[in-house]
C-alpha positions as CSV (number, residue, x, y, z in Angstrom):
1,X,-17.8,-63.5,-121.6
2,X,-19.1,-60.2,-122.1
3,X,-23.1,-59.9,-121.9
4,X,-25.4,-59.2,-124.8
5,X,-28.2,-56.6,-124.9
6,X,-30.4,-59.3,-123.9
7,X,-28.6,-60.4,-121.0
8,X,-28.3,-56.6,-119.3
9,X,-31.5,-56.1,-120.2
10,X,-32.7,-59.2,-118.5
11,X,-30.5,-58.2,-115.6
12,X,-32.4,-54.9,-114.9
13,X,-35.2,-56.7,-115.3
14,X,-34.8,-58.7,-112.2
15,X,-33.5,-55.7,-110.3
16,X,-37.5,-54.3,-110.4
17,X,-37.6,-50.9,-109.0
18,X,-33.8,-50.8,-107.6
19,X,-31.8,-48.7,-110.0
20,X,-28.5,-48.2,-110.4
21,X,-27.2,-44.8,-109.8
22,X,-24.1,-43.2,-110.6
23,X,-21.8,-43.2,-107.2
24,X,-23.3,-47.0,-107.4
25,X,-21.4,-47.5,-110.7
26,X,-18.7,-45.3,-109.5
27,X,-18.0,-47.1,-105.9
28,X,-18.9,-50.3,-106.7
29,X,-21.0,-52.3,-104.1
30,X,-21.3,-51.5,-100.4
31,X,-18.3,-53.0,-98.1
32,X,-19.5,-56.2,-96.4
33,X,-18.5,-59.4,-95.1
34,X,-21.5,-61.7,-96.7
35,X,-19.8,-62.6,-100.4
36,X,-23.4,-63.8,-101.5
37,X,-24.8,-60.6,-101.7
38,X,-21.4,-58.7,-103.0
39,X,-21.6,-61.6,-105.8
40,X,-25.0,-60.1,-107.3
41,X,-24.1,-56.5,-106.7
42,X,-20.9,-57.3,-108.7
43,X,-22.5,-58.5,-111.6
44,X,-25.2,-55.4,-111.9
45,X,-22.5,-53.0,-111.2
46,X,-20.2,-55.0,-114.5
47,X,-23.2,-55.0,-116.8
48,X,-24.3,-51.3,-115.9
49,X,-21.0,-50.2,-116.6
50,X,-20.3,-52.4,-120.0
51,X,-24.2,-50.9,-121.0
52,X,-23.0,-47.3,-120.2
53,X,-20.0,-48.4,-122.4
54,X,-21.9,-49.5,-125.5
55,X,-24.1,-47.0,-125.3
56,X,-20.9,-44.3,-125.5
57,X,-20.3,-46.2,-128.5
58,X,-22.7,-46.0,-130.5
59,X,-23.8,-42.8,-129.2
60,X,-20.3,-41.6,-130.7
61,X,-21.2,-43.3,-134.0
62,X,-24.6,-41.6,-134.0
63,X,-22.7,-38.4,-133.5
64,X,-20.1,-38.7,-136.0
65,X,-22.8,-39.6,-138.8
66,X,-24.9,-37.0,-138.1
67,X,-22.3,-34.3,-138.4
68,X,-21.2,-35.8,-141.9
69,X,-24.4,-35.5,-142.9
70,X,-25.1,-31.4,-141.7
71,X,-21.8,-30.9,-143.7
72,X,-23.0,-32.6,-146.4
73,X,-26.4,-30.5,-146.4
74,X,-24.4,-27.7,-145.3
75,X,-22.1,-28.3,-149.0
76,X,-25.2,-28.6,-151.1
77,X,-26.8,-25.2,-150.0
78,X,-23.4,-23.5,-150.5
79,X,-23.8,-24.9,-154.1
80,X,-27.4,-24.3,-154.6
81,X,-26.8,-20.6,-153.4
82,X,-23.5,-20.4,-156.1
83,X,-25.7,-21.3,-158.8
84,X,-28.5,-18.9,-158.2
85,X,-26.2,-16.4,-157.7
86,X,-24.0,-16.8,-161.0
87,X,-27.8,-17.1,-163.2
88,X,-28.9,-13.9,-161.6
89,X,-25.5,-12.2,-162.7
90,X,-25.6,-13.8,-166.0
91,X,-22.5,-15.7,-165.7
92,X,-21.6,-18.2,-168.0
93,X,-19.6,-20.5,-165.5
94,X,-20.8,-23.8,-165.1
95,X,-20.8,-24.7,-161.3
96,X,-20.2,-28.6,-161.0
97,X,-22.2,-30.1,-158.4
98,X,-19.4,-31.9,-156.7
99,X,-16.7,-29.1,-156.5
100,X,-17.4,-25.6,-156.4
101,X,-14.1,-23.7,-157.7
102,X,-13.1,-20.0,-157.1
103,X,-12.8,-17.8,-160.2
104,X,-9.3,-17.3,-160.8
105,X,-8.3,-13.9,-162.3
106,X,-6.9,-13.2,-165.9
107,X,-3.9,-11.4,-166.7
108,X,-5.4,-8.4,-166.5
109,X,-6.9,-8.7,-163.5
110,X,-3.8,-9.6,-161.4
111,X,-3.2,-8.4,-158.3
112,X,-1.5,-5.2,-157.8
113,X,2.1,-5.8,-156.2
114,X,2.2,-5.5,-152.5
115,X,5.0,-3.1,-151.3
116,X,5.7,-2.3,-147.5
117,X,4.4,1.1,-147.8
118,X,0.7,0.3,-148.6
119,X,0.3,-1.9,-145.2
120,X,-1.7,0.3,-142.7
121,X,0.0,-1.3,-139.9
122,X,2.9,-3.9,-139.5
123,X,2.0,-7.2,-141.1
124,X,3.9,-9.4,-139.1
125,X,1.5,-11.3,-136.6
126,X,2.3,-10.5,-132.9
127,X,0.8,-13.5,-131.5
128,X,1.6,-16.8,-132.6
129,X,-0.2,-19.7,-130.5
130,X,2.6,-22.2,-129.0
131,X,1.4,-25.7,-128.5
132,X,2.5,-27.9,-125.4
133,X,2.5,-32.0,-126.2
134,X,2.6,-34.4,-123.2
135,X,5.2,-37.0,-123.8
136,X,3.3,-39.5,-122.4
137,X,0.9,-39.6,-125.4
138,X,1.3,-40.1,-129.1
139,X,0.8,-37.7,-131.4
140,X,-1.2,-39.6,-133.4
141,X,-4.4,-41.0,-131.7
142,X,-7.4,-43.1,-133.0
143,X,-8.8,-39.9,-134.2
144,X,-6.9,-39.5,-136.8
145,X,-7.8,-43.0,-138.3
146,X,-11.7,-43.7,-137.2
147,X,-12.6,-47.0,-137.7
148,X,-15.6,-48.2,-139.8
149,X,-18.5,-49.9,-138.5
150,X,-17.2,-53.5,-139.6
151,X,-14.2,-53.1,-137.8
152,X,-15.9,-51.6,-134.6
153,X,-18.7,-54.8,-135.1
154,X,-15.3,-57.4,-135.2
155,X,-13.3,-55.5,-132.0
156,X,-16.5,-55.0,-130.2
157,X,-15.6,-57.7,-127.6
158,X,-11.9,-56.7,-127.5
159,X,-12.9,-52.7,-127.0
160,X,-14.5,-54.2,-124.3
161,X,-12.2,-56.0,-122.2
162,X,-9.9,-53.1,-123.0
163,X,-11.8,-50.3,-122.2
164,X,-14.1,-51.2,-119.6
165,X,-13.1,-50.3,-116.2
166,X,-14.3,-53.0,-113.7
167,X,-11.5,-53.6,-110.7
168,X,-14.3,-54.6,-108.2
169,X,-14.1,-58.0,-107.1
170,X,-14.9,-59.8,-103.6
171,X,-11.0,-59.3,-102.7
172,X,-11.5,-55.8,-103.2
173,X,-14.6,-55.4,-101.2
174,X,-12.6,-57.2,-97.8
175,X,-9.5,-55.2,-98.7
176,X,-11.9,-52.0,-98.6
177,X,-13.7,-53.3,-95.1
178,X,-10.5,-53.7,-93.4
179,X,-7.9,-51.5,-95.3
180,X,-7.3,-49.3,-92.2
181,X,-6.0,-52.9,-90.3
182,X,-4.0,-53.9,-93.4
183,X,-2.1,-50.9,-93.8
184,X,-1.1,-50.8,-90.6
185,X,0.1,-54.2,-90.4
186,X,1.9,-54.2,-93.6
187,X,3.9,-50.9,-92.4
188,X,4.5,-52.6,-88.8
189,X,6.1,-55.6,-90.8
190,X,8.5,-54.1,-92.8
191,X,9.7,-51.2,-90.3
192,X,10.5,-53.8,-87.3
193,X,11.9,-56.2,-90.1
194,X,14.2,-53.3,-91.6
195,X,14.8,-52.1,-87.8
196,X,15.6,-55.8,-86.0
197,X,17.8,-57.0,-89.2
198,X,19.9,-53.9,-88.7
199,X,20.6,-54.6,-85.2
200,X,21.3,-58.1,-85.9
201,X,23.9,-56.8,-88.2
202,X,25.7,-54.5,-86.2
203,X,25.7,-56.8,-83.4
204,X,27.0,-60.1,-84.9
205,X,29.2,-57.9,-87.6
206,X,31.8,-56.2,-84.9
207,X,34.1,-53.2,-86.2
208,X,33.3,-54.2,-89.7
209,X,29.7,-54.0,-89.7
210,X,29.8,-50.4,-88.0
211,X,32.3,-49.1,-90.7
212,X,29.6,-50.7,-93.3
213,X,27.2,-48.0,-92.3
214,X,29.2,-45.3,-94.2
215,X,29.1,-47.9,-97.2
216,X,25.0,-48.1,-96.5
217,X,24.9,-44.0,-96.5
218,X,27.2,-43.9,-99.7
219,X,25.1,-46.5,-101.8
220,X,22.1,-44.3,-100.9
221,X,22.9,-40.9,-101.7
222,X,24.6,-42.5,-105.0
223,X,21.0,-43.9,-105.4
224,X,19.5,-40.4,-105.0
225,X,21.8,-39.0,-107.4
226,X,20.7,-41.5,-110.5
227,X,17.3,-40.8,-109.6
228,X,17.5,-37.3,-109.5
229,X,19.5,-37.2,-113.0
230,X,16.9,-40.0,-115.2
231,X,14.0,-39.4,-113.3
232,X,12.6,-36.9,-116.1
233,X,13.3,-38.6,-119.2
234,X,13.3,-42.2,-118.3
235,X,11.7,-42.6,-114.4
236,X,14.9,-43.6,-113.0
237,X,14.4,-47.3,-112.8
238,X,18.1,-48.3,-112.3
239,X,17.1,-51.7,-111.9
240,X,15.8,-54.8,-114.2
241,X,13.6,-55.8,-111.1
242,X,11.7,-52.7,-111.2
243,X,11.1,-52.4,-114.5
244,X,9.6,-55.7,-114.6
245,X,7.5,-55.0,-111.7
246,X,6.2,-51.7,-113.1
247,X,5.6,-53.6,-116.5
248,X,3.3,-56.4,-114.3
249,X,1.8,-53.8,-111.5
250,X,1.8,-50.5,-113.1
251,X,0.9,-50.8,-116.8
252,X,4.7,-49.9,-117.7
253,X,4.9,-50.5,-121.7
254,X,6.6,-54.2,-122.8
255,X,8.2,-52.3,-125.7
256,X,10.7,-50.6,-123.5
257,X,11.8,-53.4,-121.3
258,X,14.7,-54.8,-123.0
259,X,16.1,-51.6,-123.9
260,X,15.8,-50.5,-120.4
261,X,17.6,-53.8,-119.0
262,X,19.8,-53.7,-121.6
263,X,21.0,-49.8,-120.9
264,X,20.9,-50.7,-117.1
265,X,23.5,-53.7,-117.9
266,X,26.1,-51.3,-120.0
267,X,25.7,-48.6,-117.1
268,X,26.8,-51.6,-114.7
269,X,29.5,-53.0,-116.7
270,X,31.1,-49.4,-117.8
271,X,31.0,-48.6,-113.8
272,X,32.8,-51.4,-113.2
273,X,35.5,-50.8,-115.6
274,X,35.9,-47.0,-114.3
275,X,35.7,-47.8,-110.6
276,X,38.7,-50.3,-111.2
277,X,40.6,-48.1,-113.6
278,X,40.6,-45.2,-111.2
279,X,42.1,-47.1,-108.1
280,X,44.0,-49.7,-110.2
281,X,47.5,-49.3,-108.9
282,X,46.0,-49.3,-105.4
283,X,44.3,-52.6,-105.8
284,X,47.6,-54.0,-107.2
285,X,49.7,-53.1,-104.0
286,X,46.8,-54.1,-102.0
287,X,46.8,-57.7,-103.4
288,X,50.9,-58.0,-103.7
289,X,51.2,-57.0,-100.1
290,X,48.3,-58.4,-98.3
291,X,48.1,-57.6,-94.2
292,X,49.0,-59.5,-92.0
293,X,46.9,-63.2,-91.4
294,X,45.8,-63.2,-95.1
295,X,46.7,-64.9,-98.3
296,X,46.6,-62.9,-101.5
297,X,43.6,-65.3,-102.3
298,X,42.3,-63.6,-99.4
299,X,43.1,-59.9,-100.3
300,X,41.7,-60.4,-103.7
301,X,38.1,-61.8,-102.6
302,X,38.1,-58.8,-100.5
303,X,38.9,-56.3,-103.7
304,X,35.7,-58.3,-105.8
305,X,33.3,-57.9,-102.7
306,X,34.1,-54.3,-103.5
307,X,32.0,-54.6,-106.7
308,X,30.2,-58.1,-106.6
309,X,27.6,-59.4,-104.1
310,X,27.9,-63.1,-102.5
311,X,28.1,-65.3,-99.2
312,X,30.2,-63.0,-97.1
313,X,30.8,-65.3,-94.4
314,X,31.4,-69.1,-94.5
315,X,28.4,-69.5,-91.9
316,X,25.7,-67.9,-94.8
317,X,24.3,-70.7,-96.5
318,X,23.3,-70.5,-99.8
319,X,19.3,-70.9,-98.6
320,X,20.3,-68.2,-96.0
321,X,21.5,-66.1,-98.7
322,X,18.9,-66.3,-101.4
323,X,16.1,-65.4,-98.7
324,X,18.1,-62.8,-97.9
325,X,18.0,-61.0,-101.5
326,X,14.5,-62.3,-102.0
327,X,13.1,-60.0,-98.6
328,X,15.4,-57.3,-99.5
329,X,14.5,-56.8,-103.1
330,X,10.5,-57.2,-101.7
331,X,10.9,-54.5,-99.3
332,X,12.5,-52.2,-102.1
333,X,9.5,-52.9,-104.5
334,X,6.7,-52.5,-102.0
335,X,8.3,-49.0,-101.3
336,X,8.4,-47.8,-104.6
337,X,4.9,-48.6,-105.4
338,X,4.2,-47.1,-102.1
339,X,5.9,-44.0,-102.5
340,X,4.4,-43.9,-106.4
341,X,0.6,-44.3,-105.2
342,X,-1.2,-40.8,-105.6
343,X,-4.0,-42.1,-103.3
344,X,-1.7,-43.3,-100.1
345,X,0.6,-40.3,-99.2
346,X,2.8,-39.5,-102.1
347,X,6.2,-37.3,-101.2
348,X,6.3,-33.7,-102.5
349,X,7.9,-33.1,-105.9
350,X,11.5,-34.0,-105.7
351,X,11.4,-35.1,-102.8
352,X,10.9,-39.1,-103.5
353,X,14.7,-39.7,-104.9
354,X,15.7,-38.6,-101.2
355,X,13.1,-41.0,-99.8
356,X,14.3,-43.7,-101.6
357,X,18.1,-43.1,-101.1
358,X,17.4,-43.3,-97.5
359,X,15.4,-46.4,-98.1
360,X,18.6,-48.1,-99.8
361,X,20.3,-47.1,-96.7
362,X,18.4,-49.0,-94.2
363,X,17.8,-52.1,-96.7
364,X,21.7,-52.3,-97.2
365,X,22.1,-52.0,-93.3
366,X,19.9,-54.5,-92.8
367,X,20.4,-57.1,-95.5
368,X,23.8,-56.5,-96.5
369,X,25.8,-58.5,-93.9
370,X,24.9,-61.6,-95.3
371,X,25.4,-61.4,-99.2
372,X,26.1,-57.6,-99.6
373,X,22.6,-56.7,-100.5
374,X,22.1,-57.3,-104.5
375,X,18.8,-56.3,-105.2
376,X,19.5,-55.7,-108.6
377,X,20.8,-58.3,-111.0
378,X,23.0,-55.8,-113.5
379,X,24.6,-54.3,-110.2
380,X,26.2,-57.7,-109.9
381,X,26.5,-59.3,-113.1
382,X,27.7,-56.1,-114.8
383,X,31.2,-56.1,-112.6
384,X,31.6,-59.2,-112.6
385,X,31.9,-59.8,-116.3
386,X,34.2,-56.3,-116.3
387,X,36.7,-57.9,-113.6
388,X,36.4,-61.3,-115.7
389,X,37.8,-59.3,-118.5
390,X,40.2,-58.1,-116.8
391,X,41.5,-61.1,-115.3
392,X,40.6,-61.7,-112.2
393,X,40.3,-65.5,-111.2
394,X,37.4,-67.4,-112.7
395,X,37.0,-69.2,-109.2
396,X,36.6,-66.2,-107.4
397,X,34.2,-64.6,-109.4
398,X,31.6,-67.7,-110.4
399,X,32.0,-70.0,-107.8
400,X,28.7,-71.4,-106.5
401,X,26.5,-70.1,-109.3
402,X,25.5,-67.3,-106.8
403,X,25.6,-65.1,-109.7
404,X,22.5,-66.7,-110.9
405,X,20.6,-67.6,-107.5
406,X,21.2,-64.2,-105.5
407,X,20.5,-61.1,-107.7
408,X,18.2,-63.2,-110.8
409,X,16.4,-66.0,-109.6
410,X,16.3,-64.2,-105.9
411,X,15.7,-60.8,-106.6
412,X,12.9,-60.7,-109.2
413,X,10.6,-63.5,-107.6
414,X,11.4,-61.3,-104.7
415,X,10.4,-58.1,-106.3
416,X,7.0,-59.7,-107.6
417,X,6.1,-60.6,-103.9
418,X,6.9,-57.4,-102.6
419,X,4.5,-55.7,-105.1
420,X,2.1,-58.1,-104.8
421,X,2.0,-57.6,-101.1
422,X,1.4,-53.7,-101.6
423,X,-2.0,-54.2,-104.2
424,X,-3.3,-56.8,-102.0
425,X,-3.3,-55.0,-98.8
426,X,-3.4,-51.1,-99.9
427,X,-3.7,-50.5,-103.7
428,X,-7.3,-50.4,-105.1
429,X,-6.4,-48.9,-108.8
430,X,-7.4,-50.5,-111.8
431,X,-4.4,-51.2,-113.7
432,X,-2.7,-53.9,-111.2
433,X,-4.0,-57.6,-111.9
434,X,-4.4,-58.0,-107.9
435,X,-7.8,-56.0,-109.2
436,X,-9.0,-57.7,-112.1
437,X,-12.2,-60.0,-112.2
438,X,-11.1,-63.5,-112.9
439,X,-13.2,-63.6,-116.2
440,X,-11.5,-60.5,-117.4
441,X,-7.9,-62.5,-116.8
442,X,-9.4,-65.4,-118.1
443,X,-10.2,-63.4,-121.5
444,X,-7.1,-61.8,-121.0
445,X,-5.1,-65.1,-120.8
446,X,-7.3,-67.0,-123.9
447,X,-6.4,-63.7,-125.7
448,X,-3.0,-64.3,-125.1
449,X,-2.5,-68.0,-125.9
450,X,-4.2,-67.3,-129.5
451,X,-1.6,-64.8,-130.2
452,X,1.5,-66.7,-129.6
453,X,-0.2,-69.7,-130.9
454,X,-0.8,-67.3,-134.4
455,X,2.8,-66.1,-133.7
456,X,4.4,-69.8,-133.6
457,X,2.2,-70.9,-136.4
458,X,3.6,-68.1,-138.7
459,X,6.9,-70.3,-139.8
460,X,5.5,-73.2,-140.5
461,X,2.4,-71.5,-142.9
462,X,5.4,-69.9,-144.5
463,X,7.4,-73.3,-144.7
464,X,4.1,-74.6,-146.3
465,X,3.2,-72.3,-148.8
466,X,6.8,-71.9,-149.9
467,X,6.7,-76.0,-150.6
468,X,3.5,-75.6,-152.1
469,X,4.4,-72.7,-154.5
470,X,7.8,-75.3,-155.4
471,X,5.4,-77.9,-156.3
472,X,3.5,-75.7,-158.6
473,X,6.1,-74.6,-160.4
474,X,7.5,-77.9,-161.3
475,X,4.3,-79.1,-161.8
476,X,3.6,-76.0,-164.4
477,X,7.5,-76.9,-166.0
478,X,7.0,-80.6,-166.4
């Protein structure tokens, strides 16, 4: 629970002469391995921040009331001056105490007609101020509808929970103490895993793996192109996993998740139809006259592998394919968050898309030999449904339930784990749940449970109300 004013005063009295300065509140407790010393400092910093927040809210209320009083006094003084002027001039016009209206001219006092010749200068204004609005903020803010005193009192605890920034936990203290070692360890882990996997894919795959390098480069630069196209308007997630990761770890709006995922799926579905239409004649020829030593079914499977992912060889088990997708998507989410972290080493303007293109190249080259490296649920589901609509064999498209286990049940958890790895080892921002204090997490979970309980109880309350209303109508008729 949020401490009350008395509890905050008690904490300050216990501190004695040691007073929390502005630097202490902003920087948090000093990094140390003695967690018992950290706990007391964490409580003091949290109490001080919440006290300042409460004082800020009460101060803003006092300022608003002072402004209202000053405006009302100014209005009353203006009305008094108008009364005195009218009395001195012997005017019979009554000035109301609440509204002071301007004297409207009579018919013989109408203003003369204005002509361009009467204008001593150009009446057209030469300067008109222009305003630019940031799309990340709404045009209508809380200042348009200020809350009343009762609303501020009722929503006090909720406001503290949402607005008081407090990212100092025991783990954040330890991470700050070992931040250099953790960052180096995580970077070496990602680098060497990708490098070893790429070497193994080329060594074990033979000529086909060497040809796959060109496919990896094509996918990487295609991703770069997509980011350059939609990076400004939408952020170019291009992947439901990235959308979900940004919602959980970076505060992406929940209301946009459904529309983003639907748009990504529709884009993948359309890409499947268009790609097949461009090469339809060559695909039919390839399947009708397969290469020596292959059957028509094998030729069809080879064509499908260009559209969808799956277990590429008989020696690749479902567990191996699942883990391959899990690790590949974890690395992708980790690198995406690293490129978007302003406190790390963000790339220059416009270069993020190029870097992510090369990241896709190395991920596909490292993990593509096992499954084709989906790392994106809609990238697999969209063309799979398109080929199913076009009449390709169901047993080849949907066999083994790989479409569910690989692109969905492996990629989404893998992305969440990769993002958590980055935030645990490096990220220090308050928007990540890794940096939430446990009490704040408990309050958020309790609030979510109450909200969902109300939502689920609404249909039952509506039915009971309608039933009760029907019974009352029957009794009235009787």
